[in-house]
C-alpha positions as CSV (number, residue, x, y, z in Angstrom):
1,X,22.3,23.2,-212.3
2,X,23.0,23.5,-216.0
3,X,26.8,23.6,-215.4
4,X,28.1,21.1,-212.8
5,X,30.0,23.1,-210.2
6,X,32.4,20.2,-209.7
7,X,33.4,20.5,-213.4
8,X,33.9,24.2,-213.1
9,X,35.9,24.1,-209.9
10,X,38.1,21.2,-211.2
11,X,38.8,23.2,-214.4
12,X,39.5,26.4,-212.5
13,X,41.8,24.6,-210.1
14,X,43.7,23.3,-213.1
15,X,43.9,26.9,-214.4
16,X,45.4,28.1,-211.1
17,X,48.1,25.5,-211.3
18,X,48.8,26.2,-215.0
19,X,49.2,29.9,-214.1
20,X,51.6,28.9,-211.3
21,X,53.7,26.8,-213.7
22,X,53.8,29.5,-216.3
23,X,54.9,32.1,-213.8
24,X,57.6,29.8,-212.5
25,X,58.8,29.2,-216.1
26,X,58.9,32.9,-216.9
27,X,60.4,34.1,-213.6
28,X,63.1,31.4,-213.2
29,X,63.8,30.3,-216.7
30,X,62.6,32.6,-219.5
31,X,63.5,36.1,-218.3
32,X,66.7,35.1,-216.5
33,X,68.0,33.6,-219.8
34,X,67.6,37.0,-221.4
35,X,69.8,38.5,-218.7
36,X,72.7,35.9,-219.0
37,X,76.0,37.9,-219.4
38,X,74.1,41.2,-219.7
39,X,76.8,43.8,-220.0
40,X,76.9,46.7,-217.6
41,X,75.7,50.1,-218.8
42,X,79.4,51.2,-219.2
43,X,80.1,48.5,-221.7
44,X,80.0,49.3,-225.5
45,X,77.8,46.2,-226.0
46,X,75.1,47.4,-223.6
47,X,73.1,49.4,-226.0
48,X,72.9,46.4,-228.5
49,X,71.9,44.0,-225.7
50,X,69.2,46.4,-224.4
51,X,67.7,46.7,-227.9
52,X,67.8,42.9,-228.2
53,X,65.9,42.6,-224.9
54,X,63.4,45.1,-226.3
55,X,62.9,43.0,-229.4
56,X,62.6,39.8,-227.4
57,X,60.2,41.2,-224.8
58,X,57.0,41.3,-226.9
59,X,56.9,37.5,-226.8
60,X,56.7,37.6,-223.0
61,X,54.3,40.5,-223.1
62,X,51.9,38.6,-225.4
63,X,51.9,35.6,-223.1
64,X,51.0,37.9,-220.2
65,X,48.3,39.7,-222.1
66,X,46.8,36.7,-223.8
67,X,47.5,33.8,-221.5
68,X,47.7,35.2,-218.0
69,X,44.8,37.7,-218.3
70,X,42.5,35.2,-219.9
71,X,43.1,32.4,-217.5
72,X,43.1,34.7,-214.5
73,X,39.8,36.1,-215.6
74,X,38.4,32.6,-216.1
75,X,39.7,31.9,-212.6
76,X,37.7,34.8,-211.1
77,X,34.5,33.7,-212.8
78,X,35.1,30.0,-212.2
79,X,35.7,30.4,-208.5
80,X,32.9,33.0,-208.3
81,X,30.5,30.5,-209.8
82,X,31.7,27.7,-207.5
83,X,31.3,30.0,-204.5
84,X,27.7,30.8,-205.6
85,X,27.0,27.1,-206.2
86,X,28.5,26.1,-202.8
87,X,26.4,28.7,-201.0
88,X,23.2,27.8,-202.8
89,X,23.7,24.1,-202.7
90,X,24.6,23.8,-199.1
91,X,22.0,21.0,-198.6
92,X,22.6,19.6,-202.1
93,X,26.1,18.3,-201.6
94,X,28.5,20.8,-203.3
95,X,31.7,20.3,-201.4
96,X,33.5,23.1,-199.6
97,X,32.9,26.4,-198.0
98,X,31.7,29.2,-200.4
99,X,34.0,31.6,-198.6
100,X,37.1,29.6,-199.5
101,X,36.1,29.7,-203.2
102,X,35.5,33.4,-202.9
103,X,39.0,33.8,-201.5
104,X,40.4,31.9,-204.5
105,X,38.5,34.2,-206.8
106,X,39.9,37.2,-204.9
107,X,43.4,35.8,-205.4
108,X,42.9,35.7,-209.2
109,X,41.4,39.2,-209.1
110,X,44.5,40.3,-207.2
111,X,46.6,38.8,-210.0
112,X,44.7,40.7,-212.7
113,X,44.8,44.1,-210.8
114,X,48.5,43.7,-209.9
115,X,49.3,42.9,-213.6
116,X,47.5,46.0,-214.8
117,X,48.8,48.4,-212.2
118,X,52.3,47.1,-211.5
119,X,53.4,44.9,-214.4
120,X,52.1,46.9,-217.4
121,X,54.4,49.9,-216.8
122,X,57.4,47.6,-216.6
123,X,56.3,45.7,-219.8
124,X,56.0,49.1,-221.6
125,X,59.5,50.1,-220.6
126,X,61.0,46.7,-221.6
127,X,59.1,46.9,-224.9
128,X,60.3,50.4,-225.5
129,X,63.9,49.2,-225.4
130,X,63.6,48.1,-229.0
131,X,63.8,51.8,-230.0
132,X,65.4,53.6,-227.0
133,X,65.6,56.8,-229.1
134,X,61.8,57.2,-228.6
135,X,62.6,58.8,-225.3
136,X,60.2,56.8,-223.2
137,X,62.9,54.6,-221.6
138,X,66.4,54.8,-220.1
139,X,68.2,51.9,-221.8
140,X,70.9,52.0,-219.1
141,X,68.2,50.6,-216.8
142,X,67.3,47.6,-219.1
143,X,68.6,44.9,-216.8
144,X,67.0,46.5,-213.8
145,X,63.7,46.7,-215.5
146,X,63.8,42.9,-216.3
147,X,64.9,42.1,-212.7
148,X,62.1,44.3,-211.3
149,X,59.7,42.4,-213.6
150,X,60.9,39.1,-212.2
151,X,60.5,40.4,-208.7
152,X,56.9,41.7,-209.4
153,X,56.0,38.5,-211.2
154,X,56.3,36.7,-207.9
155,X,52.8,37.9,-207.1
156,X,51.6,36.1,-210.2
157,X,53.4,33.0,-208.9
158,X,52.0,33.1,-205.4
159,X,48.4,34.0,-205.9
160,X,47.4,31.2,-208.2
161,X,49.1,28.5,-206.1
162,X,47.3,29.8,-203.0
163,X,44.0,30.0,-205.0
164,X,44.3,26.5,-206.4
165,X,45.5,25.0,-203.1
166,X,42.6,26.5,-201.1
167,X,40.0,25.5,-203.7
168,X,41.4,22.0,-204.0
169,X,41.3,21.6,-200.3
170,X,37.6,22.7,-200.3
171,X,36.7,20.5,-203.3
172,X,38.1,17.4,-201.6
173,X,36.4,18.1,-198.3
174,X,33.8,15.6,-197.1
């Protein structure tokens, strides 16, 4: 094989755990910091804080679009290649069951699809808070949008840890 499957699976497992760590950081540290002492909608300070959240949000969105999407896509292809290599090298010594690597690839695919379908609309609402007069967003719901984002980001926390753990178990099998 031109590309060693062991190298690919090792790198892809590392990607899974990097994604897990990033999701933990965003869900339990980054976004919650933006919500510390967030005023209720009835407060005169609410509109300013909602706009500030809208100005801060593009940093998180860029990470999601550049970092998560790229590494999740590489995860799909990396685990897909490893599954193919495990199925075609059954006698050649590639460790692990190809079906487990396929499952890991499906976990990353789930992450990408979930991000596109469920996370993008929330990202757009949070981003629109910068200029709430545009009419695309209800600034009174700013905090709830961010809390919903944290809740939905749990999928992007769970799927990579499952993918990486399953693949690691297979790669270490004798």
